[in-house]
N, C-alpha and C positions, 0 to 999 in steps of 0.2 A: 625329834628335832627340837633345834635351836629354837629361841624367841626369836624371830624376829628384829624386835629392838639392836640387836649386837649388833656389833660390829659381827660382817664374815669371819668366819675363820678359814686362814690362809694356810693352804697346800702345798708343797714343793712336793712332786712327781718325777723324777727323776727318770729318766725314759731310758730304758734298755731297748729298742726295736722287737719287745715282745710283744704281741697281741693282746696280754696282762697288761701291757702299759693300758690301754683305751679301756679296757675292764673295769680296773681301778679307777677310771678316771669318772667313767661312766657311775659308778657305784658311790661316789663321794660326788656327784655332782645330784644324784638323785637329792643329796640333802641340799635347798636353795639357799641355808645359812654358811655352806663352804664354797671359795673360791679355789680352784684348781689353777697353778700357774706347772704346765708339764715343759721341764729342762730335759734337751739333752745333754750331754756329759762331755763338755769338749777341753774339758781342762779344768784343771785348781783351780786357776786366775778368773776362768769367766767363770764359773760356778760361785765363786767364794764375793761376783762385784754382783749376781746376780740375787743369790743371799740375803745378800744387805742390801740390795734396794728393795724388793721385796719385805724382807721381814717376815719371812712364814712361822706359824706356829707348830707345824708339824712337817716333816721334812721325811717323805716315805721315798726307798729305794725299791727292787726287786732285786733276789738274789738267785744266780749268779747274778753279778753285773760288771762293769766294766772298773767301777769302783767299788776295791774292797773298803770291809766293814770301819775295821782301825784306822785306814787313812782316811775315810769319812767322818768318824769321829774325831780323828786328830785336825780337820781342817775345821769344825764347828768351832773347837778350843780357840780357833787365829781370830775369831770374832769374840769380840765379850761377849753381846746378846745372843746369840746361838750359844752355849751354855745353859740357854734356861731353855731350850724348846725342844721336840719330845721327836725322835726319828725312829722312823718304823724300819725294818725291813723284813719283805715279806720273800717267805720262802716258796720257790718257782715248783717245787715238792713236794711240799708236806702241807698244804694248808697253814702252817705257824707263821706267826709273827713274831718276830724276836722288835721287843719295844724299850726305847733307851733314854731316860730320866735322868736329868743333874742326881746328885746325890751321893752314890757308894763310886768309889773308886775301881773300875777296870784296867788292869796294865797300862794307872798312872792315867786313867781316862776319867775327870768323875761326872761318870753316868753311871743308873742303875740303870743294868736289863731282867725286861719281864719277858716272859716265852709264853705266849697265847697263842692258842690253838682254833681255829675257826672253825664254825658246822652251818655258820651262813653270811652272807655278804653283811648282813646286819652287824655281825663281828666287828667285820673292818671301820664297819662306820662308828660304832661303841668307842675305840677302840683311837681312831682319831678325834672324834667329839670329846671323849672324856680327856686324855692324855693332850690335846689341846689346847684345851679350856684351862690345866692347871698352870699357870703362871704363877702363882707365888707356892705352892703348897707339889713338891717332888714326892708325896710319900703317899699321893692317893694312889689306889688301885680300881681297876675295870671289874667289876664283879657281875 
């Protein structure tokens, strides 16, 4: 768990309407130092407005989702402060997480991708807390 004297880690979960939305939120809320914001995608402008206002450390989306991942990454580039954030795509079909952090180029998008296979709910917590806390060092890895 994070130390309680830290500012809570802010995680925005983009809802898909799946039962998985609630399950992921419940897992994240297990850690009292994570503040979870559930957001229903109603369009790019609405999402960008919410992200600008909340300024999350981690953005989490379930795939397949309403918002395709390349479009999501491109949207993040329109808000300069979002380029430093971690974006996690949870695969609905295979217990994997695709974690995008800034640093390398993925089709002109300056994010580095790491795929992590989850074996327990603690893996999701570790990814969110470890990557979410990397505000200045995009090269750290979850081990």
